[in-house]
Structure formats: structure tokens, C-alpha cells
mmCIF file as Biopython writes it, N, C-alpha, C and O atoms, coordinates in Angstrom:
data_model
#
loop_
_atom_site.group_PDB
_atom_site.id
_atom_site.type_symbol
_atom_site.label_atom_id
_atom_site.label_alt_id
_atom_site.label_comp_id
_atom_site.label_asym_id
_atom_site.label_entity_id
_atom_site.label_seq_id
_atom_site.pdbx_PDB_ins_code
_atom_site.Cartn_x
_atom_site.Cartn_y
_atom_site.Cartn_z
_atom_site.occupancy
_atom_site.B_iso_or_equiv
_atom_site.auth_seq_id
_atom_site.auth_asym_id
_atom_site.pdbx_PDB_model_num
ATOM 1   N N  . MET A ? 1  ? 66.377  120.857 116.237 1.0 0.0 1  A 1 
ATOM 2   C CA . MET A ? 1  ? 67.332  120.035 115.511 1.0 0.0 1  A 1 
ATOM 3   C C  . MET A ? 1  ? 68.710  120.706 115.502 1.0 0.0 1  A 1 
ATOM 4   O O  . MET A ? 1  ? 69.722  120.043 115.728 1.0 0.0 1  A 1 
ATOM 5   N N  . GLY A ? 2  ? 68.749  121.983 115.249 1.0 0.0 2  A 1 
ATOM 6   C CA . GLY A ? 2  ? 70.014  122.705 115.206 1.0 0.0 2  A 1 
ATOM 7   C C  . GLY A ? 2  ? 70.715  122.723 116.553 1.0 0.0 2  A 1 
ATOM 8   O O  . GLY A ? 2  ? 71.943  122.668 116.621 1.0 0.0 2  A 1 
ATOM 9   N N  . GLU A ? 3  ? 69.929  122.802 117.632 1.0 0.0 3  A 1 
ATOM 10  C CA . GLU A ? 3  ? 70.516  122.813 118.972 1.0 0.0 3  A 1 
ATOM 11  C C  . GLU A ? 3  ? 71.221  121.490 119.262 1.0 0.0 3  A 1 
ATOM 12  O O  . GLU A ? 3  ? 72.307  121.465 119.843 1.0 0.0 3  A 1 
ATOM 13  N N  . ILE A ? 4  ? 70.598  120.406 118.856 1.0 0.0 4  A 1 
ATOM 14  C CA . ILE A ? 4  ? 71.184  119.085 119.081 1.0 0.0 4  A 1 
ATOM 15  C C  . ILE A ? 4  ? 72.477  118.953 118.288 1.0 0.0 4  A 1 
ATOM 16  O O  . ILE A ? 4  ? 73.481  118.459 118.802 1.0 0.0 4  A 1 
ATOM 17  N N  . GLN A ? 5  ? 72.449  119.397 117.035 1.0 0.0 5  A 1 
ATOM 18  C CA . GLN A ? 5  ? 73.655  119.334 116.210 1.0 0.0 5  A 1 
ATOM 19  C C  . GLN A ? 5  ? 74.772  120.158 116.826 1.0 0.0 5  A 1 
ATOM 20  O O  . GLN A ? 5  ? 75.914  119.706 116.903 1.0 0.0 5  A 1 
ATOM 21  N N  . ASP A ? 6  ? 74.445  121.359 117.263 1.0 0.0 6  A 1 
ATOM 22  C CA . ASP A ? 6  ? 75.461  122.221 117.862 1.0 0.0 6  A 1 
ATOM 23  C C  . ASP A ? 6  ? 76.052  121.595 119.120 1.0 0.0 6  A 1 
ATOM 24  O O  . ASP A ? 6  ? 77.254  121.696 119.365 1.0 0.0 6  A 1 
ATOM 25  N N  . ARG A ? 7  ? 75.204  120.950 119.914 1.0 0.0 7  A 1 
ATOM 26  C CA . ARG A ? 7  ? 75.657  120.362 121.169 1.0 0.0 7  A 1 
ATOM 27  C C  . ARG A ? 7  ? 76.632  119.210 120.921 1.0 0.0 7  A 1 
ATOM 28  O O  . ARG A ? 7  ? 77.667  119.124 121.581 1.0 0.0 7  A 1 
ATOM 29  N N  . TYR A ? 8  ? 76.311  118.333 119.981 1.0 0.0 8  A 1 
ATOM 30  C CA . TYR A ? 8  ? 77.124  117.138 119.772 1.0 0.0 8  A 1 
ATOM 31  C C  . TYR A ? 8  ? 78.203  117.298 118.703 1.0 0.0 8  A 1 
ATOM 32  O O  . TYR A ? 8  ? 79.064  116.429 118.568 1.0 0.0 8  A 1 
ATOM 33  N N  . ASN A ? 9  ? 78.173  118.373 117.956 1.0 0.0 9  A 1 
ATOM 34  C CA . ASN A ? 9  ? 79.165  118.587 116.907 1.0 0.0 9  A 1 
ATOM 35  C C  . ASN A ? 9  ? 80.578  118.701 117.484 1.0 0.0 9  A 1 
ATOM 36  O O  . ASN A ? 9  ? 81.551  118.340 116.823 1.0 0.0 9  A 1 
ATOM 37  N N  . ALA A ? 10 ? 80.686  119.199 118.705 1.0 0.0 10 A 1 
ATOM 38  C CA . ALA A ? 10 ? 82.003  119.321 119.344 1.0 0.0 10 A 1 
ATOM 39  C C  . ALA A ? 10 ? 82.631  117.956 119.584 1.0 0.0 10 A 1 
ATOM 40  O O  . ALA A ? 10 ? 83.851  117.842 119.705 1.0 0.0 10 A 1 
ATOM 41  N N  . TYR A ? 11 ? 81.803  116.925 119.653 1.0 0.0 11 A 1 
ATOM 42  C CA . TYR A ? 11 ? 82.308  115.575 119.897 1.0 0.0 11 A 1 
ATOM 43  C C  . TYR A ? 11 ? 82.477  114.766 118.624 1.0 0.0 11 A 1 
ATOM 44  O O  . TYR A ? 11 ? 83.464  114.047 118.474 1.0 0.0 11 A 1 
ATOM 45  N N  . ILE A ? 12 ? 81.523  114.875 117.702 1.0 0.0 12 A 1 
ATOM 46  C CA . ILE A ? 12 ? 81.499  113.943 116.569 1.0 0.0 12 A 1 
ATOM 47  C C  . ILE A ? 12 ? 81.758  114.590 115.216 1.0 0.0 12 A 1 
ATOM 48  O O  . ILE A ? 12 ? 81.558  113.944 114.188 1.0 0.0 12 A 1 
ATOM 49  N N  . ALA A ? 13 ? 82.189  115.825 115.185 1.0 0.0 13 A 1 
ATOM 50  C CA . ALA A ? 13 ? 82.461  116.485 113.904 1.0 0.0 13 A 1 
ATOM 51  C C  . ALA A ? 13 ? 83.593  115.756 113.186 1.0 0.0 13 A 1 
ATOM 52  O O  . ALA A ? 13 ? 84.578  115.383 113.823 1.0 0.0 13 A 1 
ATOM 53  N N  . PRO A ? 14 ? 83.474  115.543 111.869 1.0 0.0 14 A 1 
ATOM 54  C CA . PRO A ? 14 ? 84.524  114.823 111.137 1.0 0.0 14 A 1 
ATOM 55  C C  . PRO A ? 14 ? 85.834  115.610 111.085 1.0 0.0 14 A 1 
ATOM 56  O O  . PRO A ? 14 ? 85.854  116.816 111.333 1.0 0.0 14 A 1 
ATOM 57  N N  . MET A ? 15 ? 86.918  114.920 110.764 1.0 0.0 15 A 1 
ATOM 58  C CA . MET A ? 15 ? 88.239  115.549 110.727 1.0 0.0 15 A 1 
ATOM 59  C C  . MET A ? 15 ? 88.327  116.639 109.661 1.0 0.0 15 A 1 
ATOM 60  O O  . MET A ? 15 ? 89.183  117.519 109.757 1.0 0.0 15 A 1 
ATOM 61  N N  . LYS A ? 16 ? 87.470  116.601 108.657 1.0 0.0 16 A 1 
ATOM 62  C CA . LYS A ? 16 ? 87.526  117.585 107.577 1.0 0.0 16 A 1 
ATOM 63  C C  . LYS A ? 16 ? 86.943  118.934 107.993 1.0 0.0 16 A 1 
ATOM 64  O O  . LYS A ? 16 ? 87.159  119.933 107.308 1.0 0.0 16 A 1 
ATOM 65  N N  . ASN A ? 17 ? 86.210  118.978 109.101 1.0 0.0 17 A 1 
ATOM 66  C CA . ASN A ? 17 ? 85.637  120.238 109.571 1.0 0.0 17 A 1 
ATOM 67  C C  . ASN A ? 17 ? 86.740  121.193 110.003 1.0 0.0 17 A 1 
ATOM 68  O O  . ASN A ? 17 ? 87.872  120.792 110.273 1.0 0.0 17 A 1 
ATOM 69  N N  . ARG A ? 18 ? 86.374  122.466 110.059 1.0 0.0 18 A 1 
ATOM 70  C CA . ARG A ? 18 ? 87.325  123.469 110.514 1.0 0.0 18 A 1 
ATOM 71  C C  . ARG A ? 18 ? 87.796  123.155 111.931 1.0 0.0 18 A 1 
ATOM 72  O O  . ARG A ? 18 ? 88.973  123.316 112.253 1.0 0.0 18 A 1 
ATOM 73  N N  . LYS A ? 19 ? 86.863  122.703 112.778 1.0 0.0 19 A 1 
ATOM 74  C CA . LYS A ? 19 ? 87.191  122.316 114.146 1.0 0.0 19 A 1 
ATOM 75  C C  . LYS A ? 19 ? 86.686  120.890 114.360 1.0 0.0 19 A 1 
ATOM 76  O O  . LYS A ? 19 ? 85.513  120.692 114.677 1.0 0.0 19 A 1 
ATOM 77  N N  . PRO A ? 20 ? 87.559  119.893 114.190 1.0 0.0 20 A 1 
ATOM 78  C CA . PRO A ? 20 ? 87.114  118.502 114.317 1.0 0.0 20 A 1 
ATOM 79  C C  . PRO A ? 20 ? 86.689  118.172 115.745 1.0 0.0 20 A 1 
ATOM 80  O O  . PRO A ? 20 ? 87.150  118.791 116.704 1.0 0.0 20 A 1 
ATOM 81  N N  . GLY A ? 21 ? 85.807  117.190 115.869 1.0 0.0 21 A 1 
ATOM 82  C CA . GLY A ? 21 ? 85.318  116.774 117.174 1.0 0.0 21 A 1 
ATOM 83  C C  . GLY A ? 21 ? 86.360  115.995 117.951 1.0 0.0 21 A 1 
ATOM 84  O O  . GLY A ? 21 ? 87.274  115.410 117.371 1.0 0.0 21 A 1 
ATOM 85  N N  . SER A ? 22 ? 86.217  115.992 119.263 1.0 0.0 22 A 1 
ATOM 86  C CA . SER A ? 22 ? 87.211  115.328 120.109 1.0 0.0 22 A 1 
ATOM 87  C C  . SER A ? 22 ? 87.197  113.816 119.927 1.0 0.0 22 A 1 
ATOM 88  O O  . SER A ? 22 ? 88.247  113.181 120.014 1.0 0.0 22 A 1 
ATOM 89  N N  . VAL A ? 23 ? 86.032  113.227 119.677 1.0 0.0 23 A 1 
ATOM 90  C CA . VAL A ? 23 ? 85.962  111.783 119.449 1.0 0.0 23 A 1 
ATOM 91  C C  . VAL A ? 23 ? 86.699  111.431 118.160 1.0 0.0 23 A 1 
ATOM 92  O O  . VAL A ? 23 ? 87.424  110.438 118.115 1.0 0.0 23 A 1 
ATOM 93  N N  . MET A ? 24 ? 86.525  112.220 117.131 1.0 0.0 24 A 1 
ATOM 94  C CA . MET A ? 24 ? 87.192  111.944 115.860 1.0 0.0 24 A 1 
ATOM 95  C C  . MET A ? 24 ? 88.706  112.121 115.995 1.0 0.0 24 A 1 
ATOM 96  O O  . MET A ? 24 ? 89.473  111.365 115.398 1.0 0.0 24 A 1 
ATOM 97  N N  . LYS A ? 25 ? 89.136  113.108 116.772 1.0 0.0 25 A 1 
ATOM 98  C CA . LYS A ? 25 ? 90.572  113.292 116.998 1.0 0.0 25 A 1 
ATOM 99  C C  . LYS A ? 25 ? 91.152  112.085 117.730 1.0 0.0 25 A 1 
ATOM 100 O O  . LYS A ? 25 ? 92.233  111.606 117.390 1.0 0.0 25 A 1 
ATOM 101 N N  . ALA A ? 26 ? 90.430  111.598 118.734 1.0 0.0 26 A 1 
ATOM 102 C CA . ALA A ? 26 ? 90.901  110.437 119.489 1.0 0.0 26 A 1 
ATOM 103 C C  . ALA A ? 26 ? 90.952  109.201 118.602 1.0 0.0 26 A 1 
ATOM 104 O O  . ALA A ? 26 ? 91.899  108.418 118.682 1.0 0.0 26 A 1 
ATOM 105 N N  . LYS A ? 27 ? 89.942  109.022 117.760 1.0 0.0 27 A 1 
ATOM 106 C CA . LYS A ? 27 ? 89.913  107.874 116.851 1.0 0.0 27 A 1 
ATOM 107 C C  . LYS A ? 27 ? 91.100  107.937 115.887 1.0 0.0 27 A 1 
ATOM 108 O O  . LYS A ? 27 ? 91.748  106.923 115.629 1.0 0.0 27 A 1 
ATOM 109 N N  . PHE A ? 28 ? 91.378  109.107 115.366 1.0 0.0 28 A 1 
ATOM 110 C CA . PHE A ? 28 ? 92.497  109.299 114.447 1.0 0.0 28 A 1 
ATOM 111 C C  . PHE A ? 28 ? 93.826  109.003 115.152 1.0 0.0 28 A 1 
ATOM 112 O O  . PHE A ? 28 ? 94.697  108.346 114.582 1.0 0.0 28 A 1 
ATOM 113 N N  . ALA A ? 29 ? 93.981  109.488 116.391 1.0 0.0 29 A 1 
ATOM 114 C CA . ALA A ? 29 ? 95.214  109.265 117.149 1.0 0.0 29 A 1 
ATOM 115 C C  . ALA A ? 29 ? 95.406  107.780 117.450 1.0 0.0 29 A 1 
ATOM 116 O O  . ALA A ? 29 ? 96.517  107.263 117.333 1.0 0.0 29 A 1 
ATOM 117 N N  . LEU A ? 30 ? 94.337  107.096 117.834 1.0 0.0 30 A 1 
ATOM 118 C CA . LEU A ? 30 ? 94.442  105.664 118.106 1.0 0.0 30 A 1 
ATOM 119 C C  . LEU A ? 30 ? 94.797  104.891 116.849 1.0 0.0 30 A 1 
ATOM 120 O O  . LEU A ? 30 ? 95.566  103.931 116.903 1.0 0.0 30 A 1 
ATOM 121 N N  . GLY A ? 31 ? 94.244  105.300 115.725 1.0 0.0 31 A 1 
ATOM 122 C CA . GLY A ? 31 ? 94.584  104.655 114.459 1.0 0.0 31 A 1 
ATOM 123 C C  . GLY A ? 31 ? 96.060  104.797 114.148 1.0 0.0 31 A 1 
ATOM 124 O O  . GLY A ? 31 ? 96.696  103.854 113.677 1.0 0.0 31 A 1 
ATOM 125 N N  . ASN A ? 32 ? 96.607  105.976 114.412 1.0 0.0 32 A 1 
ATOM 126 C CA . ASN A ? 32 ? 98.038  106.203 114.184 1.0 0.0 32 A 1 
ATOM 127 C C  . ASN A ? 32 ? 98.897  105.373 115.129 1.0 0.0 32 A 1 
ATOM 128 O O  . ASN A ? 32 ? 99.979  104.925 114.751 1.0 0.0 32 A 1 
ATOM 129 N N  . LEU A ? 33 ? 98.425  105.165 116.352 1.0 0.0 33 A 1 
ATOM 130 C CA . LEU A ? 33 ? 99.181  104.349 117.300 1.0 0.0 33 A 1 
ATOM 131 C C  . LEU A ? 33 ? 99.134  102.871 116.936 1.0 0.0 33 A 1 
ATOM 132 O O  . LEU A ? 33 ? 100.114 102.153 117.129 1.0 0.0 33 A 1 
ATOM 133 N N  . LEU A ? 34 ? 98.010  102.416 116.414 1.0 0.0 34 A 1 
ATOM 134 C CA . LEU A ? 34 ? 97.846  100.999 116.110 1.0 0.0 34 A 1 
ATOM 135 C C  . LEU A ? 34 ? 98.554  100.572 114.831 1.0 0.0 34 A 1 
ATOM 136 O O  . LEU A ? 34 ? 98.893  99.396  114.693 1.0 0.0 34 A 1 
ATOM 137 N N  . THR A ? 35 ? 98.783  101.469 113.909 1.0 0.0 35 A 1 
ATOM 138 C CA . THR A ? 35 ? 99.352  101.105 112.616 1.0 0.0 35 A 1 
ATOM 139 C C  . THR A ? 35 ? 100.694 100.379 112.737 1.0 0.0 35 A 1 
ATOM 140 O O  . THR A ? 35 ? 100.841 99.317  112.132 1.0 0.0 35 A 1 
ATOM 141 N N  . PRO A ? 36 ? 101.677 100.884 113.478 1.0 0.0 36 A 1 
ATOM 142 C CA . PRO A ? 36 ? 102.950 100.151 113.580 1.0 0.0 36 A 1 
ATOM 143 C C  . PRO A ? 36 ? 102.772 98.771  114.212 1.0 0.0 36 A 1 
ATOM 144 O O  . PRO A ? 36 ? 103.403 97.804  113.786 1.0 0.0 36 A 1 
ATOM 145 N N  . TRP A ? 37 ? 101.917 98.680  115.223 1.0 0.0 37 A 1 
ATOM 146 C CA . TRP A ? 37 ? 101.691 97.392  115.887 1.0 0.0 37 A 1 
ATOM 147 C C  . TRP A ? 37 ? 101.053 96.400  114.923 1.0 0.0 37 A 1 
ATOM 148 O O  . TRP A ? 37 ? 101.460 95.239  114.868 1.0 0.0 37 A 1 
ATOM 149 N N  . LEU A ? 38 ? 100.059 96.846  114.163 1.0 0.0 38 A 1 
ATOM 150 C CA . LEU A ? 38 ? 99.407  95.962  113.196 1.0 0.0 38 A 1 
ATOM 151 C C  . LEU A ? 38 ? 100.385 95.524  112.108 1.0 0.0 38 A 1 
ATOM 152 O O  . LEU A ? 38 ? 100.348 94.374  111.670 1.0 0.0 38 A 1 
ATOM 153 N N  . ASN A ? 39 ? 101.252 96.425  111.672 1.0 0.0 39 A 1 
ATOM 154 C CA . ASN A ? 39 ? 102.273 96.064  110.677 1.0 0.0 39 A 1 
ATOM 155 C C  . ASN A ? 39 ? 103.229 95.015  111.235 1.0 0.0 39 A 1 
ATOM 156 O O  . ASN A ? 39 ? 103.623 94.093  110.520 1.0 0.0 39 A 1 
ATOM 157 N N  . LYS A ? 40 ? 103.604 95.148  112.506 1.0 0.0 40 A 1 
ATOM 158 C CA . LYS A ? 40 ? 104.497 94.177  113.138 1.0 0.0 40 A 1 
ATOM 159 C C  . LYS A ? 40 ? 103.823 92.808  113.209 1.0 0.0 40 A 1 
ATOM 160 O O  . LYS A ? 40 ? 104.449 91.793  112.901 1.0 0.0 40 A 1 
ATOM 161 N N  . ILE A ? 41 ? 102.567 92.774  113.607 1.0 0.0 41 A 1 
ATOM 162 C CA . ILE A ? 41 ? 101.822 91.515  113.697 1.0 0.0 41 A 1 
ATOM 163 C C  . ILE A ? 41 ? 101.737 90.859  112.320 1.0 0.0 41 A 1 
ATOM 164 O O  . ILE A ? 41 ? 101.907 89.646  112.194 1.0 0.0 41 A 1 
ATOM 165 N N  . GLU A ? 42 ? 101.475 91.656  111.300 1.0 0.0 42 A 1 
ATOM 166 C CA . GLU A ? 42 ? 101.367 91.125  109.935 1.0 0.0 42 A 1 
ATOM 167 C C  . GLU A ? 42 ? 102.704 90.556  109.461 1.0 0.0 42 A 1 
ATOM 168 O O  . GLU A ? 42 ? 102.731 89.500  108.829 1.0 0.0 42 A 1 
ATOM 169 N N  . SER A ? 43 ? 103.809 91.237  109.755 1.0 0.0 43 A 1 
ATOM 170 C CA . SER A ? 43 ? 105.118 90.726  109.319 1.0 0.0 43 A 1 
ATOM 171 C C  . SER A ? 43 ? 105.472 89.439  110.059 1.0 0.0 43 A 1 
ATOM 172 O O  . SER A ? 43 ? 106.062 88.534  109.468 1.0 0.0 43 A 1 
ATOM 173 N N  . GLU A ? 44 ? 105.125 89.342  111.336 1.0 0.0 44 A 1 
ATOM 174 C CA . GLU A ? 44 ? 105.369 88.100  112.082 1.0 0.0 44 A 1 
ATOM 175 C C  . GLU A ? 44 ? 104.555 86.953  111.496 1.0 0.0 44 A 1 
ATOM 176 O O  . GLU A ? 44 ? 105.039 85.825  111.400 1.0 0.0 44 A 1 
ATOM 177 N N  . LYS A ? 45 ? 103.337 87.243  111.110 1.0 0.0 45 A 1 
ATOM 178 C CA . LYS A ? 45 ? 102.479 86.219  110.499 1.0 0.0 45 A 1 
ATOM 179 C C  . LYS A ? 45 ? 103.090 85.728  109.188 1.0 0.0 45 A 1 
ATOM 180 O O  . LYS A ? 45 ? 103.115 84.527  108.920 1.0 0.0 45 A 1 
ATOM 181 N N  . ARG A ? 46 ? 103.580 86.659  108.374 1.0 0.0 46 A 1 
ATOM 182 C CA . ARG A ? 46 ? 104.214 86.280  107.106 1.0 0.0 46 A 1 
ATOM 183 C C  . ARG A ? 46 ? 105.456 85.421  107.339 1.0 0.0 46 A 1 
ATOM 184 O O  . ARG A ? 46 ? 105.693 84.460  106.608 1.0 0.0 46 A 1 
ATOM 185 N N  . GLU A ? 47 ? 106.250 85.768  108.360 1.0 0.0 47 A 1 
ATOM 186 C CA . GLU A ? 47 ? 107.451 84.987  108.678 1.0 0.0 47 A 1 
ATOM 187 C C  . GLU A ? 47 ? 107.080 83.563  109.086 1.0 0.0 47 A 1 
ATOM 188 O O  . GLU A ? 47 ? 107.733 82.609  108.665 1.0 0.0 47 A 1 
ATOM 189 N N  . ARG A ? 48 ? 106.033 83.414  109.906 1.0 0.0 48 A 1 
ATOM 190 C CA . ARG A ? 48 ? 105.595 82.074  110.319 1.0 0.0 48 A 1 
ATOM 191 C C  . ARG A ? 48 ? 105.113 81.267  109.125 1.0 0.0 48 A 1 
ATOM 192 O O  . ARG A ? 48 ? 105.415 80.079  109.011 1.0 0.0 48 A 1 
ATOM 193 N N  . GLU A ? 49 ? 104.357 81.914  108.228 1.0 0.0 49 A 1 
ATOM 194 C CA . GLU A ? 49 ? 103.867 81.219  107.036 1.0 0.0 49 A 1 
ATOM 195 C C  . GLU A ? 49 ? 105.030 80.786  106.143 1.0 0.0 49 A 1 
ATOM 196 O O  . GLU A ? 49 ? 105.015 79.686  105.590 1.0 0.0 49 A 1 
ATOM 197 N N  . LYS A ? 50 ? 106.030 81.647  106.004 1.0 0.0 50 A 1 
ATOM 198 C CA . LYS A ? 50 ? 107.195 81.318  105.178 1.0 0.0 50 A 1 
ATOM 199 C C  . LYS A ? 50 ? 107.961 80.143  105.781 1.0 0.0 50 A 1 
ATOM 200 O O  . LYS A ? 50 ? 108.377 79.236  105.060 1.0 0.0 50 A 1 
ATOM 201 N N  . ALA A ? 51 ? 108.148 80.157  107.097 1.0 0.0 51 A 1 
ATOM 202 C CA . ALA A ? 51 ? 108.855 79.058  107.766 1.0 0.0 51 A 1 
ATOM 203 C C  . ALA A ? 51 ? 108.081 77.752  107.616 1.0 0.0 51 A 1 
ATOM 204 O O  . ALA A ? 51 ? 108.682 76.697  107.414 1.0 0.0 51 A 1 
ATOM 205 N N  . ALA A ? 52 ? 106.757 77.814  107.712 1.0 0.0 52 A 1 
ATOM 206 C CA . ALA A ? 52 ? 105.944 76.605  107.555 1.0 0.0 52 A 1 
ATOM 207 C C  . ALA A ? 52 ? 106.045 76.075  106.129 1.0 0.0 52 A 1 
ATOM 208 O O  . ALA A ? 52 ? 106.133 74.866  105.916 1.0 0.0 52 A 1 
ATOM 209 N N  . ARG A ? 53 ? 106.033 76.986  105.150 1.0 0.0 53 A 1 
ATOM 210 C CA . ARG A ? 53 ? 106.163 76.588  103.746 1.0 0.0 53 A 1 
ATOM 211 C C  . ARG A ? 53 ? 107.509 75.913  103.493 1.0 0.0 53 A 1 
ATOM 212 O O  . ARG A ? 53 ? 107.578 74.876  102.832 1.0 0.0 53 A 1 
ATOM 213 N N  . GLU A ? 54 ? 108.577 76.509  104.025 1.0 0.0 54 A 1 
ATOM 214 C CA . GLU A ? 54 ? 109.918 75.947  103.851 1.0 0.0 54 A 1 
ATOM 215 C C  . GLU A ? 54 ? 110.038 74.581  104.523 1.0 0.0 54 A 1 
ATOM 216 O O  . GLU A ? 54 ? 110.671 73.676  103.979 1.0 0.0 54 A 1 
ATOM 217 N N  . ALA A ? 55 ? 109.434 74.427  105.701 1.0 0.0 55 A 1 
ATOM 218 C CA . ALA A ? 55 ? 109.473 73.137  106.394 1.0 0.0 55 A 1 
ATOM 219 C C  . ALA A ? 55 ? 108.698 72.084  105.606 1.0 0.0 55 A 1 
ATOM 220 O O  . ALA A ? 55 ? 109.106 70.925  105.538 1.0 0.0 55 A 1 
ATOM 221 N N  . GLU A ? 56 ? 107.585 72.492  105.018 1.0 0.0 56 A 1 
ATOM 222 C CA . GLU A ? 56 ? 106.786 71.562  104.212 1.0 0.0 56 A 1 
ATOM 223 C C  . GLU A ? 56 ? 107.560 71.125  102.969 1.0 0.0 56 A 1 
ATOM 224 O O  . GLU A ? 56 ? 107.542 69.949  102.608 1.0 0.0 56 A 1 
ATOM 225 N N  . GLU A ? 57 ? 108.236 72.066  102.318 1.0 0.0 57 A 1 
ATOM 226 C CA . GLU A ? 57 ? 109.036 71.729  101.138 1.0 0.0 57 A 1 
ATOM 227 C C  . GLU A ? 57 ? 110.191 70.799  101.514 1.0 0.0 57 A 1 
ATOM 228 O O  . GLU A ? 57 ? 110.499 69.866  100.773 1.0 0.0 57 A 1 
ATOM 229 N N  . ALA A ? 58 ? 110.824 71.046  102.647 1.0 0.0 58 A 1 
ATOM 230 C CA . ALA A ? 58 ? 111.925 70.188  103.101 1.0 0.0 58 A 1 
ATOM 231 C C  . ALA A ? 58 ? 111.414 68.782  103.405 1.0 0.0 58 A 1 
ATOM 232 O O  . ALA A ? 58 ? 112.097 67.797  103.124 1.0 0.0 58 A 1 
ATOM 233 N N  . ALA A ? 59 ? 110.221 68.687  103.975 1.0 0.0 59 A 1 
ATOM 234 C CA . ALA A ? 59 ? 109.643 67.377  104.280 1.0 0.0 59 A 1 
ATOM 235 C C  . ALA A ? 59 ? 109.307 66.624  102.996 1.0 0.0 59 A 1 
ATOM 236 O O  . ALA A ? 59 ? 109.467 65.405  102.932 1.0 0.0 59 A 1 
ATOM 237 N N  . ARG A ? 60 ? 108.848 67.334  101.985 1.0 0.0 60 A 1 
ATOM 238 C CA . ARG A ? 60 ? 108.536 66.699  100.695 1.0 0.0 60 A 1 
ATOM 239 C C  . ARG A ? 60 ? 109.805 66.164  100.034 1.0 0.0 60 A 1 
ATOM 240 O O  . ARG A ? 60 ? 109.814 65.064  99.482  1.0 0.0 60 A 1 
ATOM 241 N N  . LYS A ? 61 ? 110.876 66.958  100.097 1.0 0.0 61 A 1 
ATOM 242 C CA . LYS A ? 61 ? 112.138 66.536  99.479  1.0 0.0 61 A 1 
ATOM 243 C C  . LYS A ? 61 ? 112.735 65.342  100.216 1.0 0.0 61 A 1 
ATOM 244 O O  . LYS A ? 61 ? 113.351 64.475  99.596  1.0 0.0 61 A 1 
ATOM 245 N N  . ALA A ? 62 ? 112.557 65.293  101.520 1.0 0.0 62 A 1 
ATOM 246 C CA . ALA A ? 62 ? 113.106 64.201  102.324 1.0 0.0 62 A 1 
ATOM 247 C C  . ALA A ? 62 ? 112.326 62.903  102.116 1.0 0.0 62 A 1 
ATOM 248 O O  . ALA A ? 62 ? 112.864 61.814  102.317 1.0 0.0 62 A 1 
ATOM 249 N N  . ALA A ? 63 ? 111.078 63.017  101.721 1.0 0.0 63 A 1 
ATOM 250 C CA . ALA A ? 63 ? 110.247 61.808  101.581 1.0 0.0 63 A 1 
ATOM 251 C C  . ALA A ? 63 ? 110.478 61.080  100.295 1.0 0.0 63 A 1 
ATOM 252 O O  . ALA A ? 63 ? 109.850 60.052  100.046 1.0 0.0 63 A 1 
#
């Protein structure tokens, strides 16, 4: 059991370990890269929703 842990710990050790695993480092790096993109997508979605709301209100006032 210990041999298996030692073998795979280099790959899957959590970030809190003294020496984090390479898979966890890659996952953390990808998360950092995706955050700005996800924030941009979310802000674009909010802008579209706001424009749709304003158009709906304008249509109600015109009717």
C-alpha cells in the first residue's frame, strides 16, 4: 500500500502538501487561467440580460 502511495503521490498530492503533485499544480494553473475568461463570459451575459430587460420595458411603455 505504501509503495503505491509513494508512486502516485508525485502526481496527485494536494496543493497543501510540502511538495504538491504535478496534476494538482496543473489543475490550479488552469483554474487561474480560466477565471478571467469566465468572468468575461458572465459580464457579457449580464449585459445581454440587461439589454433584454430594457427592451421589454420599452415595449411595455410603447404599448
